[in-house]
C-alpha positions as CSV (number, residue, x, y, z in Angstrom):
1,A,195.2,62.1,-21.1
2,R,191.4,62.4,-21.9
3,A,191.4,58.8,-23.1
4,K,193.1,57.5,-19.9
5,K,190.6,59.4,-17.8
6,A,187.7,58.0,-19.8
7,E,189.2,54.6,-19.5
8,D,189.4,54.9,-15.7
9,K,185.8,56.1,-15.5
10,R,184.7,53.1,-17.6
11,D,186.5,50.7,-15.3
12,R,185.0,52.2,-12.2
13,S,181.5,52.0,-13.8
14,L,182.0,48.5,-14.8
15,A,183.2,47.5,-11.4
16,A,180.3,49.3,-9.7
17,Y,177.8,47.5,-12.1
18,H,179.1,44.1,-11.1
19,H,178.7,45.0,-7.4
20,Y,175.2,46.2,-8.0
21,E,174.2,43.0,-9.8
22,V,175.6,40.8,-7.0
23,G,173.8,43.0,-4.3
24,S,170.5,42.9,-6.4
25,A,170.6,39.2,-6.7
26,S,171.4,38.7,-3.0
27,V,168.5,40.9,-2.0
28,Q,166.0,39.2,-4.3
29,I,167.1,35.7,-3.0
30,A,166.7,37.0,0.5
31,I,163.1,38.1,-0.4
32,V,162.3,34.7,-1.7
33,L,163.7,33.0,1.4
34,A,161.7,35.3,3.7
35,S,158.6,34.5,1.8
36,A,159.4,30.7,1.9
37,S,159.9,30.9,5.7
38,I,156.5,32.3,6.1
39,I,155.0,29.4,4.1
40,T,157.0,26.7,5.6
41,T,157.2,28.1,9.1
42,M,161.0,27.4,9.1
43,P,162.7,30.0,11.2
44,I,166.2,29.2,9.8
45,L,165.2,30.6,6.5
46,V,164.6,33.9,8.2
47,W,168.2,34.0,9.3
48,F,169.5,33.1,5.9
49,A,167.3,35.8,4.3
50,G,168.6,38.3,6.9
51,G,172.2,37.3,6.1
52,L,171.7,37.6,2.3
53,G,170.0,40.9,2.8
54,V,173.0,42.3,4.7
55,V,175.4,41.0,2.1
56,G,173.2,42.6,-0.7
57,V,173.2,45.9,1.0
58,A,176.9,45.7,1.7
59,F,177.7,45.0,-2.0
60,C,175.5,48.0,-3.0
61,V,177.5,50.2,-0.6
62,I,180.7,48.9,-1.9
63,G,179.6,49.5,-5.5
64,F,178.6,53.0,-4.8
65,F,181.5,54.2,-2.5
66,F,184.4,51.8,-3.2
67,P,183.7,50.1,-6.7
68,T,187.4,48.9,-7.1
69,A,187.9,47.7,-3.6
70,V,186.6,44.2,-4.1
71,H,187.4,42.4,-7.5
72,L,184.8,39.7,-8.3
73,F,185.0,39.5,-12.0
């Protein structure tokens, strides 16, 4: 019973880890796109950056509250 409980905890932690990684990568790419939009004065990049930022925050929320809800890996 203890081993099964530890296995479930491990699986939840690994799932959360993958969601945090995807969220972190999305937010970092959003920051780069926002910076590029300032340099190039292309407003479309701001929209892409905002969209990726929202996706990144959504994956962090999923990883924290519902780590097994979305299976990516």
